[in-house]
C-alpha positions, 0 to 999 in steps of 0.5 A: 883506419880499418884493419883486416882481422887475422884468422884468429881474431875473425873466429873470436866472438864478441863475448870471447874477445871481451872476456879475454880483454878483461883478463888482459886489463886485470893482468896489466893493472895487477902489475908485476910483469916485465916491460916486454910482457906488459907491452905484449899484453897491451898489444893483445888488448888493442887487438881485442878492443878492435875485435869488440869494436867491429862486433859492436859496429856491426850490431849497431848497423844491423839495429839501425837497418832494422829500425829504418825498415820498421819506419818504412813499413807504416809508410808503405802500408799507407801507400797500398 
């Protein structure tokens, strides 16, 4: 299931989302928060993980396209 990013999520770069996700996990692991705060942190972590996944999926697609193009170039050079 793919969701459309909110404007705030779309503006987040990979490093920003990753760093905020690390902080969310640190807070959850430390404990000492109310159930309501823990749930809010968990939900934010889920959103940040989706942002990171979209960035990584996009990077993988670009890498795959570049590798495919590189593989085609020697074939095309041989056809000339």
